[in-house]
C-alpha positions as CSV (number, residue, x, y, z in Angstrom):
1,M,18.5,-29.9,-49.4
2,N,18.6,-33.4,-51.0
3,N,20.0,-35.9,-48.4
4,N,21.8,-37.4,-51.2
5,F,23.9,-34.1,-51.3
6,I,24.3,-34.2,-47.4
7,E,25.4,-37.8,-47.7
8,L,27.8,-37.2,-50.5
9,N,29.2,-34.3,-48.8
10,E,30.0,-36.3,-45.4
11,A,31.4,-38.9,-47.6
12,N,33.7,-36.4,-49.0
13,F,34.6,-34.9,-45.7
14,H,35.4,-38.7,-44.4
15,S,37.6,-39.3,-47.2
16,L,39.7,-36.0,-47.0
17,I,43.2,-37.3,-47.5
18,Y,46.4,-35.2,-47.3
19,E,49.3,-37.3,-46.0
20,H,50.3,-41.3,-47.1
21,F,49.3,-43.1,-43.8
22,S,45.7,-41.9,-44.4
23,A,45.8,-42.7,-48.1
24,H,46.7,-46.3,-47.6
25,Q,45.2,-46.9,-43.9
26,R,41.4,-45.9,-44.8
27,V,41.1,-48.0,-47.3
28,E,43.0,-51.1,-45.5
29,D,40.8,-50.5,-42.2
30,D,37.6,-48.6,-43.5
31,S,37.3,-50.0,-47.0
32,L,37.2,-46.4,-48.2
33,N,36.4,-45.8,-52.1
34,T,36.4,-42.1,-52.6
35,I,39.3,-39.7,-52.3
36,C,39.3,-35.9,-51.8
37,L,42.4,-34.0,-51.8
38,G,42.1,-30.4,-51.0
39,G,43.6,-28.1,-53.7
40,Q,44.6,-25.7,-51.3
41,V,46.7,-28.0,-48.9
42,V,48.0,-30.5,-51.3
43,G,50.4,-29.5,-54.3
44,H,50.3,-31.4,-57.2
45,A,53.4,-33.9,-56.7
46,L,51.9,-34.9,-53.5
47,A,48.5,-35.3,-54.8
48,W,49.9,-37.6,-57.6
49,E,51.8,-39.7,-54.7
50,L,48.7,-39.9,-52.4
51,V,46.4,-41.0,-55.4
52,Q,48.9,-43.6,-56.4
53,T,49.2,-45.3,-52.5
54,F,45.2,-44.9,-52.4
55,L,44.7,-47.1,-55.4
56,A,47.7,-49.3,-54.5
57,A,46.0,-50.3,-51.2
58,R,43.4,-53.1,-50.6
59,F,41.0,-53.8,-47.6
60,S,42.6,-55.7,-45.1
61,G,39.2,-58.1,-44.5
62,A,40.3,-58.2,-40.7
63,E,37.7,-59.2,-38.4
64,R,37.4,-55.9,-36.4
65,H,37.1,-54.3,-39.8
66,C,34.4,-56.0,-41.2
67,R,32.6,-55.9,-37.8
68,R,32.9,-52.1,-37.9
69,L,31.6,-51.9,-41.3
70,A,28.5,-54.1,-40.6
71,K,27.7,-51.4,-37.9
72,V,28.1,-48.6,-40.7
73,A,25.7,-50.7,-42.9
74,A,23.3,-51.3,-40.3
75,L,23.1,-47.8,-39.9
76,E,22.8,-46.7,-43.3
77,N,19.9,-49.2,-43.3
78,T,17.7,-47.3,-40.6
79,P,15.3,-45.1,-41.5
80,A,16.3,-41.7,-40.7
81,T,14.1,-40.1,-37.3
82,K,15.8,-36.5,-37.5
83,T,13.7,-33.7,-38.3
84,L,14.5,-30.3,-39.0
C-alpha cells in the first residue's frame, strides 16, 4: 500500500468530528485543516453545524500549541525506519 494513503487515512482518523467542542478545539489547539464526519453517526443538521463551527475557528497560536506542532513537523521530516 502506498504510504500517502496510509497517512491520509491516519489524518482522517484524527480529524473525526462528531460534536461541537472538537469542531473548534482541534482547529484552535492543533491547527487541524481537515474534517471528517461519520455518515452513520452525524445527521445532516448536526453536520452542517459542525462544518460551520469548524470553518469559523482559528488557530490560537499559543506557545504550547506551536511547540506541539513543531514536534509533529520534526517527526514528519524524520525518515521512516519501520519495515513490514
